[in-house]
C-alpha positions in Angstrom: 2.8 41.1 -69.7 0.7 42.9 -67.2 -0.7 39.4 -66.2 2.9 38.2 -66.0 3.9 41.1 -63.9 1.0 40.4 -61.5 2.1 36.8 -61.3 5.7 37.8 -60.7 4.6 40.1 -57.9 3.1 37.1 -56.1 6.3 35.1 -56.0 8.3 36.1 -52.8 7.1 33.0 -50.9 9.1 29.8 -51.6 5.9 27.8 -51.2 4.1 30.0 -53.7 7.1 29.7 -56.1 6.8 25.9 -55.9 3.1 26.1 -56.6 3.6 28.4 -59.5 6.2 26.1 -61.0 3.9 23.1 -60.7 1.0 25.1 -62.2 3.1 26.3 -65.1 4.3 22.8 -65.9 0.7 21.5 -65.7 -0.5 24.3 -68.0 2.3 23.9 -70.5 3.4 27.6 -70.1 7.1 27.7 -69.6 7.1 31.5 -70.0 5.0 31.8 -66.8 7.7 29.9 -64.9 10.4 32.0 -66.3 8.8 35.4 -65.4 9.8 34.8 -61.7 13.4 34.3 -62.7 13.5 31.0 -60.7 15.9 28.1 -61.0 15.2 25.3 -63.4 12.0 23.5 -62.5 12.2 20.0 -61.3 11.7 17.2 -63.8 8.2 16.4 -64.8 8.1 13.2 -62.8 8.9 15.3 -59.6 5.8 17.3 -60.2 3.7 14.2 -60.0 5.2 12.9 -56.8 2.7 11.3 -54.6 1.2 12.6 -51.3 3.3 10.0 -49.5 6.5 11.5 -50.9 5.4 15.0 -49.9 4.5 13.8 -46.4 7.9 12.1 -46.1 9.7 15.2 -47.3 7.8 17.4 -44.9 9.3 15.6 -42.0 12.7 17.0 -42.7 12.1 19.8 -40.2 10.5 19.1 -36.8 7.8 21.7 -36.0 6.9 21.8 -32.3 3.9 23.8 -31.1 4.8 24.8 -27.5 1.8 27.1 -26.9 -1.6 27.9 -28.4 -3.4 30.9 -26.9 -6.2 31.3 -26.3 -7.0 27.6 -26.4 -10.7 28.5 -27.1 -10.8 31.7 -29.0 -13.9 33.9 -29.5 -14.8 36.9 -31.5 -12.2 39.7 -31.3 -9.4 37.4 -30.0 -5.9 37.1 -31.5 -4.6 33.5 -31.8 -0.9 33.2 -31.0 0.9 30.0 -31.9 4.5 29.6 -30.7 7.1 26.9 -30.9 10.3 25.8 -32.5 11.5 24.5 -35.8 14.6 22.2 -36.0 16.3 21.1 -39.1 16.8 17.3 -38.8 18.4 16.9 -42.2 22.0 17.1 -43.2 21.8 20.2 -45.4 21.3 23.8 -44.5 17.8 25.1 -45.4 17.6 28.5 -46.9 14.7 30.9 -47.5 12.8 29.2 -44.7 9.4 30.5 -43.8 6.8 29.6 -41.1 3.2 29.9 -42.1 -0.2 29.1 -40.7 -2.7 26.9 -42.5 -6.4 26.8 -41.9 -7.9 23.5 -42.8 -11.4 22.4 -43.4 -13.9 22.0 -40.6 -13.8 18.6 -39.0 -17.4 17.6 -38.6 -17.1 14.3 -36.7 -15.1 13.0 -33.8 -13.6 10.4 -36.1 -12.4 13.2 -38.4 -10.4 14.6 -35.5 -8.9 11.2 -34.8 -7.8 10.8 -38.4 -6.3 14.2 -38.5 -4.3 13.6 -35.3 -2.9 10.4 -36.8 -1.5 12.1 -39.8 2.1 13.1 -39.2 3.1 14.7 -42.5 1.9 17.3 -44.9 -1.0 16.3 -47.2 -1.2 18.7 -50.2 -4.8 19.9 -50.5 -6.1 18.4 -47.3 -4.1 20.7 -45.0 -5.8 23.9 -46.1 -4.4 27.1 -47.4 -1.8 29.5 -46.0 -3.1 32.5 -44.0 -0.3 34.5 -45.6 0.0 38.3 -45.4 2.0 39.5 -42.5 1.4 36.4 -40.5 4.6 34.6 -41.3 8.1 34.4 -39.9 11.2 34.1 -42.1 14.5 32.3 -41.3 17.3 33.0 -43.9 19.0 29.8 -42.8 18.2 26.7 -40.7 21.4 24.9 -39.7 21.0 21.2 -39.0 20.3 20.4 -35.4 19.8 24.0 -34.2 16.3 24.8 -33.0 14.9 28.2 -33.9 11.9 29.7 -32.1 8.9 31.2 -33.9 5.7 33.0 -32.8 2.9 33.9 -35.1 -0.2 35.9 -34.1 -3.3 36.1 -36.2 -6.6 37.9 -35.4 -9.5 35.4 -35.5 -11.1 37.5 -38.2 -8.2 36.9 -40.5 -8.6 33.1 -40.2 -11.9 33.3 -42.2 -13.5 30.7 -39.9 -17.1 29.6 -40.8 -19.8 28.1 -38.7 -19.2 26.8 -35.1 -17.1 23.8 -35.1 -13.6 22.3 -35.0 -11.0 23.4 -37.5 -7.7 22.0 -38.3 -4.9 24.5 -37.9 -1.4 23.7 -39.4 2.0 25.2 -39.0 4.3 24.6 -42.0 7.9 25.4 -42.8 8.8 25.8 -46.4 12.3 26.2 -47.8 14.9 24.9 -50.1 18.3 23.3 -50.0 21.3 23.4 -52.3 20.6 19.9 -53.7 16.9 20.8 -54.4 16.8 24.6 -54.9 13.1 25.1 -55.1 10.6 25.9 -52.3 8.6 23.1 -50.8 7.1 22.1 -47.4 9.8 20.6 -45.3 8.1 20.6 -42.0 4.5 20.5 -40.9 2.5 20.1 -37.6 -1.2 20.3 -37.2 -3.4 21.0 -34.2 -7.1 21.9 -33.6 -8.9 25.1 -33.2 -12.3 24.8 -31.4 -14.6 27.6 -32.6 -17.7 28.4 -30.6 -18.0 32.1 -30.1 -21.5 32.2 -28.8 -23.2 30.3 -26.0 -24.2 26.8 -27.0 -27.7 25.7 -26.4 -27.9 23.3 -24.8 -24.6 22.9 -23.1 -23.0 19.5 -22.3 -22.8 18.7 -18.6 -19.3 17.5 -18.0 -17.8 15.7 -15.0 -14.1 15.5 -14.6 -12.6 13.1 -12.1 -9.6 14.3 -10.2 -7.8 11.2 -8.7 -5.6 11.4 -5.7 -4.2 7.9 -5.6 -0.7 6.6 -5.0 1.2 3.3 -4.6 0.8 1.3 -1.5 3.8 2.0 0.7 3.1 1.3 4.4 4.1 -2.1 5.7 2.5 -4.1 8.4 5.3 -3.3 10.9 3.3 -1.1 13.2 1.9 -3.5 15.8 4.9 -4.9 17.9 6.1 -1.8 19.6 4.6 0.4 22.3 4.4 3.5 20.1 3.2 1.6 17.0 5.4 3.7 14.7 4.5 2.8 11.1 7.3 1.6 8.8 7.3 2.7 5.1 8.8 0.7 2.2 10.6 3.9 1.1 10.2 7.7 1.4 8.9 8.2 -2.1 5.5 9.4 -0.8 7.2 12.3 1.0 8.7 13.3 -2.4 5.2 13.1 -4.0 3.6 15.4 -1.4 6.6 17.8 -1.1 6.4 21.1 -3.0 6.9 20.3 -6.7 6.0 16.7 -6.2 3.3 14.9 -8.2 0.7 14.9 -5.5 1.6 18.4 -4.4 0.9 19.6 -7.9 -2.3 17.6 -8.2 -3.5 19.4 -5.1 -2.3 22.8 -6.1 -3.9 22.4 -9.6 -7.2 20.8 -8.5 -8.1 23.2 -5.8 -9.0 25.9 -8.3 -11.0 23.5 -10.6 -14.6 22.4 -10.6 -13.9 18.6 -10.4 -14.9 15.6 -8.4 -12.1 14.4 -6.1 -11.6 10.7 -6.2 -9.5 9.7 -3.3 -7.9 6.4 -2.0 -8.3 6.4 1.8 -5.0 4.6 2.1 -3.2 7.7 0.8 -4.8 9.9 3.5 -4.0 7.3 6.2 -0.4 7.1 5.1 0.2 10.8 5.0 -1.7 11.2 8.3 0.7 8.5 9.8 3.7 10.5 8.6 2.5 13.5 10.6 3.0 11.7 13.8 6.4 10.1 13.1 7.4 7.2 10.9 10.2 4.9 10.0 11.6 4.0 6.5 13.1 0.7 5.6 16.8 0.9 4.9 18.1 -2.5 4.0 17.6 -4.8 6.9 17.1 -1.9 9.3 15.0 1.2 9.4 15.8 4.9 9.7 13.6 7.7 11.0 11.4 9.6 8.5 11.8 13.3 8.7 9.0 14.7 6.5 6.4 15.3 9.2 6.1 19.0 8.4 5.6 18.3 4.7 2.8 15.8 5.5 1.0 18.2 7.9 1.1 21.0 5.2 -0.2 18.7 2.5 -3.1 17.5 4.6 -4.0 21.0 5.7 -4.1 22.2 2.1 -6.2 19.2 1.0 -8.7 19.9 3.7 -9.1 23.4 2.4 -9.3 22.3 -1.2 -12.1 19.7 -0.8 -14.2 21.8 1.5 -17.6 22.1 -0.2 -16.5 19.8 -3.1 -17.8 16.4 -4.0 -15.4 13.7 -2.7 -15.7 10.0 -3.8 -13.8 7.6 -1.5 -12.6 4.4 -3.1 -12.3 1.2 -1.0 -9.2 1.3 1.2 -6.0 0.8 -0.8 -8.1 0.9 -4.1 -8.5 -2.9 -4.5 -8.0 -4.4 -8.0 -11.5 -5.4 -8.9 -10.6 -7.2 -12.1 -7.9 -9.4 -10.4 -10.3 -10.2 -7.6 -13.1 -11.1 -10.1 -11.0 -13.2 -12.4 -8.6 -14.9 -9.9 -9.8 -14.4 -6.4 -13.4 -15.2 -5.9 -12.8 -18.9 -5.6 -10.4 -18.3 -2.7 -12.1 -18.2 0.6 -12.2 -14.8 2.3 -11.2 -12.7 -0.7 -14.6 -11.0 -1.0 -14.5 -10.4 2.7 -11.3 -8.5 2.3 -12.9 -6.3 -0.3 -15.9 -5.7 2.0 -13.6 -4.7 4.8 -11.7 -2.2 2.6 -15.1 -0.7 1.7 -16.3 -0.5 5.2 -13.3 1.4 6.5 -13.2 3.9 3.6 -15.8 6.5 4.7 -14.5 6.5 8.3 -10.9 7.2 7.1 -11.8 10.1 4.8 -14.2 11.7 7.2 -11.9 11.5 10.2 -8.9 13.1 8.2 -10.6 15.5 5.7 -13.7 16.3 7.8 -16.0 15.8 4.8 -18.6 13.0 4.2 -17.6 11.1 1.1 -19.6 9.1 -1.4 -18.7 5.4 -1.2 -21.1 3.9 -3.7 -18.8 4.0 -6.7 -16.6 1.2 -7.9 -13.8 2.0 -10.4 -12.3 -1.0 -12.3 -8.9 -0.5 -13.8 -9.2 1.6 -17.1 -13.0 1.2 -16.8 -12.9 -2.2 -18.4 -15.9 -4.4 -17.3 -17.4 -7.8 -17.7 -20.1 -9.6 -15.7 -17.8 -10.9 -13.0 -16.3 -7.5 -12.4 -19.7 -5.9 -12.0 -20.7 -8.7 -9.6 -17.6 -8.2 -7.4 -17.9 -4.4 -7.6 -21.4 -4.4 -6.2 -20.8 -7.2 -3.7 -19.7 -4.7 -1.0 -22.6 -2.3 -1.5 -21.5 -0.1 -4.4 -24.3 0.2 -6.9 -22.5 2.4 -9.4 -19.6 1.2 -11.6 -17.4 3.7 -13.4 -16.9 2.0 -16.8 -15.4 3.4 -20.1 -17.0 3.6 -23.5 -14.3 1.5 -25.2 -15.4 -1.3 -22.9 -19.2 -0.8 -22.8 -19.4 -0.1 -26.5 -22.4 1.2 -28.4 -23.9 -1.4 -30.6 -27.1 0.4 -31.7 -25.4 2.6 -34.3 -26.1 5.9 -32.5 -24.7 8.9 -34.4 -23.9 10.7 -31.2 -22.3 10.0 -27.8 -25.0 9.2 -25.2 -25.1 10.3 -21.6 -22.9 8.4 -19.1 -25.6 6.8 -16.9 -26.7 3.3 -18.0 -28.9 0.8 -16.1 -27.2 -2.6 -16.4 -29.6 -4.6 -14.3 -29.8 -5.6 -10.7 -30.3 -2.0 -9.6 -26.7 -1.3 -10.8 -25.8 1.8 -12.8 -22.8 2.0 -15.1 -21.4 5.4 -15.3 -19.7 5.2 -18.7 -16.8 7.7 -19.1 -16.0 8.9 -22.6 -12.9 7.0 -23.8 -11.5 9.7 -26.1 -11.6 12.4 -23.5 -10.5 10.1 -20.7 -7.3 8.9 -22.5 -6.4 12.4 -24.0 -3.7 12.9 -21.4 -1.8 9.6 -21.4 1.7 9.3 -22.7 4.7 11.4 -22.2 3.6 15.0 -21.8 6.9 16.4 -20.4 7.5 18.4 -23.6 5.4 21.5 -24.0 4.6 20.6 -27.6 3.0 17.3 -26.6 1.1 18.9 -23.8 -0.3 21.6 -26.1 -1.4 19.2 -28.7 -3.2 17.0 -26.0 -5.0 20.1 -24.7 -6.2 21.2 -28.1 -7.3 17.7 -29.1 -9.3 17.3 -25.9 -11.0 20.6 -26.4 -11.8 19.7 -30.0 -13.3 16.4 -29.1 -15.4 18.0 -26.4 -16.8 20.6 -28.8 -17.4 18.0 -31.5 -19.4 16.0 -29.0 -21.5 18.9 -28.1 -22.3 19.7 -31.7 -23.4 16.1 -32.5 -27.0 16.7 -31.5 -29.4 19.2 -29.9 -29.9 16.9 -26.9 -28.3 17.8 -23.6 -26.1 15.1 -22.3 -24.1 14.2 -19.2 -20.5 13.3 -20.0 -17.9 11.9 -17.6 -14.1 12.1 -18.0 -12.2 9.5 -16.0 -8.4 9.9 -16.6 -5.7 7.6 -15.6 -5.5 6.7 -11.9 -2.0 8.3 -11.2 -1.3 11.1 -13.6 2.3 12.4 -13.8 2.9 16.0 -12.9 3.1 17.0 -16.6 -0.1 15.1 -17.3 -1.8 16.8 -14.4 -0.7 20.2 -15.7 -2.2 19.5 -19.1 -5.4 18.2 -17.6 -5.7 21.4 -15.5 -5.1 23.6 -18.5 -7.8 21.8 -20.6 -10.3 21.9 -17.7 -9.7 25.6 -17.2 -10.3 26.2 -20.9 -13.3 24.0 -21.0 -14.9 25.6 -18.0 -14.2 29.0 -19.5 -15.7 28.0 -22.8 -19.2 28.3 -24.1 -20.4 24.7 -24.7 -20.0 22.9 -21.4 -20.9 23.3 -17.8 -19.4 21.4 -14.8 -21.4 18.6 -13.0 -20.7 16.4 -10.0 -20.3 12.6 -10.5 -23.3 11.8 -8.3 -25.5 14.0 -10.5 -24.2 12.4 -13.7 -25.0 9.0 -12.3 -28.5 10.1 -11.5 -29.2 11.7 -14.9 -31.9 10.3 -17.1 -30.3 7.5 -19.2 -30.5 7.6 -23.0 -33.1 4.9 -24.0 -31.0 4.2 -27.1 -27.7 3.6 -25.3 -26.5 0.1 -24.8 -27.0 -1.5 -21.4 -25.4 -4.9 -22.2 -22.3 -5.6 -20.2 -19.6 -7.2 -22.5 -18.8 -10.9 -22.0 -15.7 -12.1 -20.3 -14.2 -13.1 -23.6 -14.0 -9.5 -24.7 -12.0 -8.3 -21.7 -8.6 -6.9 -22.9 -5.9 -9.5 -22.9 -3.3 -6.9 -22.1 -5.1 -6.0 -18.9 -5.5 -9.7 -17.9 -1.7 -10.2 -18.1 -1.2 -7.5 -15.6 -3.6 -8.9 -12.9 -2.7 -10.4 -9.6 -2.6 -14.2 -10.0 -4.7 -16.7 -8.0 -1.5 -17.5 -5.9 -1.7 -13.9 -4.6 -5.1 -14.4 -3.2 -4.2 -17.8 -1.7 -1.2 -16.1 0.1 -3.5 -13.4 1.3 -6.0 -16.0 2.7 -3.0 -17.8 4.4 -1.9 -14.6 6.0 -5.4 -13.8 7.2 -5.7 -17.2 8.8 -2.5 -16.8 10.6 -3.7 -13.4 11.9 -6.9 -14.9 13.1 -5.1 -17.6 15.1 -2.7 -15.0 16.5 -5.2 -12.3 17.5 -7.1 -14.7 19.9 -4.2 -14.9 22.3 -3.5 -11.2 22.5 -4.7 -9.0 25.4 -4.8 -6.0 23.0 -5.6 -7.6 19.6 -6.4 -4.2 17.9 -2.8 -3.3 18.1 -2.0 -6.0 15.6 -5.3 -6.6 13.8 -5.6 -3.1 12.5 -2.2 -2.6 10.9 -2.2 -6.1 9.5 -5.8 -5.8 8.2 -4.9 -2.6 6.3 -1.7 -4.2 5.0 -3.8 -7.1 3.7 -6.0 -4.5 1.9 -2.9 -3.1 0.4 -1.9 -6.5 -1.0 -4.9 -6.3 -3.3 -4.2 -2.8 -4.5 -4.7 -1.8 -8.1 -1.3 0.0 -7.8 0.4 -3.5 -8.2 -1.2 -3.8 -11.6 1.6 -4.8 -14.0 4.1 -5.0 -11.1 4.2 -8.7 -10.2 7.6 -8.7 -8.5 6.9 -5.7 -6.3 3.5 -7.1 -5.4 5.0 -10.5 -4.4 7.7 -8.8 -2.4 5.1 -6.8 -0.4 3.0 -9.9 0.3 6.0 -11.8 1.5 7.1 -9.0 3.7 3.7 -8.9 5.5 3.6 -12.7 5.9 7.1 -12.9 7.2 6.6 -10.2 9.7 3.5 -11.8 11.0 5.4 -15.1 11.3 8.1 -13.2 13.3 5.5 -11.8 15.7 3.8 -15.2 16.3 7.2 -16.8 17.1 7.7 -14.3 19.9 5.4 -16.4 21.9 6.9 -19.9 22.2 7.9 -22.8 24.4 11.4 -22.8 25.8 13.5 -25.8 24.7 14.1 -28.4 27.4 16.9 -30.9 27.8 16.4 -34.4 29.3 14.6 -34.5 32.7 15.4 -37.1 35.3 12.7 -38.4 37.8 13.9 -40.2 40.9 10.7 -41.7 42.4 7.2 -42.8 41.6 5.9 -39.3 41.3 7.3 -35.8 40.6 6.6 -32.5 38.8 7.9 -31.4 35.4 8.2 -27.6 34.7 7.7 -26.3 31.2 8.4 -22.6 30.4 6.4 -20.3 28.0 8.3 -17.2 26.8 6.5 -14.0 25.6 8.7 -11.5 23.9 5.9 -9.3 22.7 5.2 -5.9 24.2 1.7 -6.9 25.1 0.6 -9.9 27.2 -0.9 -13.1 25.9 -3.8 -15.0 27.2 -6.3 -17.7 26.2 -3.6 -20.2 25.6 -3.5 -23.8 26.8 -0.3 -25.8 27.4 -0.7 -29.5 26.8 1.9 -32.0 28.0 1.6 -35.4 26.4 3.4 -38.7 27.3 4.3 -40.8 24.3 4.2 -43.9 26.6 1.4 -43.4 29.2 1.8 -47.0 30.4 5.2 -46.0 31.8 4.7 -42.3 32.6 1.4 -40.7 33.3 0.8 -36.9 33.3 -1.9 -35.7 35.6 -3.2 -39.3 35.8 -3.6 -39.7 32.0 -1.7 -39.7 28.8 -1.7 -35.9 28.7 -2.8 -32.9 30.8 -3.6 -29.3 29.9 -3.2 -26.1 31.8 -4.2 -22.5 30.9 -1.4 -20.1 30.2 -1.2 -16.3 30.7 2.1 -14.4 30.2 2.8 -10.7 30.5 4.6 -8.9 27.8 8.4 -9.4 27.9 8.2 -12.2 30.5 8.2 -16.0 30.7 6.0 -18.3 32.7 6.8 -21.7 34.2 4.0 -24.3 34.2 4.3 -27.4 36.4 2.8 -30.8 35.6 2.4 -33.6 38.1 3.6 -37.0 36.8 3.6 -40.6 38.0 6.0 -43.4 36.8 5.0 -47.0 36.5 8.4 -48.2 35.4 11.9 -46.9 35.1 13.5 -45.9 31.8 13.3 -43.1 29.1 10.0 -41.7 27.9 9.5 -39.0 25.2 7.2 -36.2 26.3 5.7 -33.5 23.9 4.8 -30.0 25.0 2.4 -28.0 22.7 0.6 -24.7 23.0 -3.0 -24.6 21.8 -5.5 -21.8 21.4 -8.7 -22.2 23.4 -10.5 -23.3 20.2 -8.1 -26.3 20.0 -5.7 -25.1 17.2 -2.0 -25.8 17.7 0.0 -22.6 18.3 3.7 -22.5 17.5 6.2 -25.3 17.3 5.9 -28.3 19.7 8.8 -29.1 22.1 9.8 -32.7 22.7 12.1 -33.9 25.4 13.0 -37.1 27.2 12.1 -38.0 30.8 14.4 -40.6 32.4 12.6 -42.4 35.3 14.8 -44.2 38.0 12.7 -46.7 40.1 13.3 -47.0 43.9 14.5 -50.7 44.7 13.9 -52.9 47.9 17.6 -52.6 48.9 17.4 -48.9 48.8 14.3 -49.0 50.9 16.0 -51.4 53.5 19.0 -49.1 53.8 16.8 -46.0 54.3 14.7 -48.0 56.9 17.8 -49.1 58.8 19.0 -45.5 59.0 15.7 -44.4 60.4 15.8 -47.1 63.0 19.2 -46.1 64.2 18.0 -42.5 64.5 15.1 -43.7 66.7 17.3 -45.8 69.0 19.8 -43.0 69.5 17.0 -40.6 70.4 15.6 -43.1 72.9 19.0 -43.5 74.7 19.3 -39.8 75.0 15.9 -39.6 76.5 16.6 -42.3 79.2 19.9 -40.7 80.2 18.2 -37.3 80.7 15.5 -39.0 82.7 18.0 -40.6 85.1 19.9 -37.3 85.6 16.7 -35.5 86.4 15.9 -38.2 89.0 19.2 -37.8 90.8 18.9 -34.0 90.8 15.4 -34.3 92.4 16.7 -36.7 95.1 19.5 -34.3 96.0 17.1 -31.4 96.4 14.9 -33.5 98.6 17.8 -34.4 101.0 18.7 -30.7 101.3 15.1 -29.9 102.5 15.3 -32.6 105.2 18.5 -31.2 106.8 20.5 -34.3 106.2 23.7 -34.8 104.2 24.9 -37.7 102.2 27.8 -38.0 104.7 25.6 -38.6 107.7 23.7 -41.4 106.2 26.8 -43.0 104.6 28.3 -45.9 106.5 31.9 -45.4 107.6 34.4 -46.3 105.0 31.9 -45.9 102.1 33.1 -43.7 99.2 31.4 -40.4 98.6 30.4 -41.6 95.1 29.6 -45.3 95.1 29.5 -45.2 91.2 32.9 -43.6 90.9 35.8 -45.9 90.1 38.0 -46.8 92.9 40.7 -44.4 93.7 38.9 -41.4 92.0 37.3 -38.6 93.9 33.7 -37.4 93.4 35.0 -34.2 91.9 37.1 -36.0 89.5 34.3 -38.2 88.6 32.0 -35.2 88.1 34.7 -33.5 86.0 35.1 -36.6 83.9 31.4 -36.9 83.4 31.2 -33.3 82.2 34.0 -33.9 79.8 32.1 -36.4 77.9 31.6 -39.6 79.8 29.4 -41.8 77.7 27.1 -42.4 80.6 26.2 -38.7 80.9 23.7 -36.8 78.7 25.1 -34.7 75.9 23.2 -31.5 76.8 23.8 -30.1 80.4 20.6 -29.3 82.4 20.0 -25.9 83.9 20.5 -25.6 87.6 16.9 -24.6 88.6 13.5 -24.5 87.0 13.5 -20.7 87.2 16.6 -20.6 85.1 15.1 -22.8 82.6 12.2 -20.5 82.1 14.2 -17.4 81.5 14.0 -16.5 77.7 16.9 -14.1 77.9 20.3 -15.2 76.5 22.6 -14.7 73.6 20.4 -16.4 71.0 16.8 -17.2 70.0 15.1 -19.9 72.2 14.2 -22.9 70.1 11.4 -25.2 71.3 12.3 -28.9 70.9 
């Protein structure tokens, strides 16, 4: 009975009561079960329920671990686990109790993976209850109502053994009216890394901290005087504003010992915002108003990266896999990648005032094959950031080797650890998910360190664009890791230069092993063909501009953005962006054009034809040639031949008329074609065709014109003779006055004063009539004297005849 009393004294816990019942039935001792004065035991077949049944039943209550502190405990610490329990069933749970379970040590990284995949309670495998005072009781758990719990346990009470990773579980036991016996109704497991003393050696760990965003700046920056950039939207302003994703990445990363991996396009975009920008709004644009936010973010980033390692990706982070698989056969694609690489260092250095490393290439998700490696190194990068689930170990190594691997041709693959690199993917907005991700990451890191006594260099390359919640979890894990006892921080360049493990694989996987899911998300060949087409149009356009850099630079960067990894898995958005760039370039080129002409009429054997060139750009155009071509040179020649060319130069916002000499050989209508060409002979813009109607000059017309000319000559001769006779008479009269004689003295008696006057008319009358318009008199009266004729004064300008 004393033994029974001792057993009875151990029965306050529902979980213990269930275990006692099971033990009593198995031992065939009904009296032992009755000593605790418990309800009737379940049927014998319930005792033999399978682990699957127990696991299913343990999902009745959702157990969420919202915090685990400290993440890496050491001697003398107290571990506190907090969270919530929520009854997901339909019945109220009574006599509920939250307990901690310490499971066995997980000696391999695979063991950690297996434990993380288990979602239910596994009797025996999930360890024993800590018990004692380290529990929390809930008399009732109403369905759907979460209840908070917090349990603190000194590390000494956990009875941990050697250094290693231990499974730590949180269980909820209770009973319902339908099944009035205690059992595990909810269970959640996590991991407790235990390394109280300094490890020897420590693992050197490099953590990449990516600052990358989606391509957002359009090509619309080259047609106005201010070159104000136009953004697709204002989402980047939200990302860099306080509380935004990139703002949190910056705030978290500045206190961490990490390697910053930066897309220069992000820096250039934010820098452009500081000076004023526009945002697309339907078919129009509106002013962007986040200049102050942009200036603050850049200023804080400059402080954060000072003295830190910065790796610059090629401008706009080109999609290496898409380029390697679909773009290398398209002329000019590799040149675009080279251009994006060349501009990267200058962009980062001019904005952040640090000299970045540019010899790293980072394929999407670290997946590689021979073609990706070839493209990655084509622009000068001799280090490729791969991942261990792509460059897999084939030699059966019992440990994870260092990251650096020589893969031939002077190229080094820096192989990031897949487990650590993918630890923070998925939805981590809930605190419970974030906490589990952090503890699993730390557990994998410690397990890796314990694999061997060799010191290794490990690289962690997380997803390119972590969410704000993922970034917070990453920062929490890095803080705990760098405060732990088994790792030390290391820069990426140092990791790449570390001595490679001779046993590690150096074989790049074949193209057939490249993940199909990633292939489906790549840019298609048509994308690179469109990029090449846009580049060709830009090349033809820039040669006519007086300031080509105003257009070449923004369009060149926009073409880089068309190849961005940010379009991975977003085909519609990627196509829309490419179409926008191409359409805008087309609009600009059409601002330089020939003015349409209607039918032109030529009256004569030769004439000139004007053709106008209009330039609606802000800047001037030059190096253009205008060619005018006759479709029937036997009837109409231009410049003495079938066509004639003249150079064209037009200032911005003006038009220029160009004249062409023509000669007609026959009358009628002839079609003429005007076409602009660049100086290298490529047609520019649309041709303009118009008709020229030639009217030939006939013999009759020439006779009429000749007769008119003859009449004008005869009239002039008559006027001349009349003036000559009048001048002679005036001279005779002046001579008579000098001799002292008069006309009356010499005239015979009875002779009229004016022998030319009609009979019966006086000389005065005759003179009056002559001055009134007698046809015998000159039309213009003569001056009285030579002196008067020489006087230039008068009421009007003197005209020499």
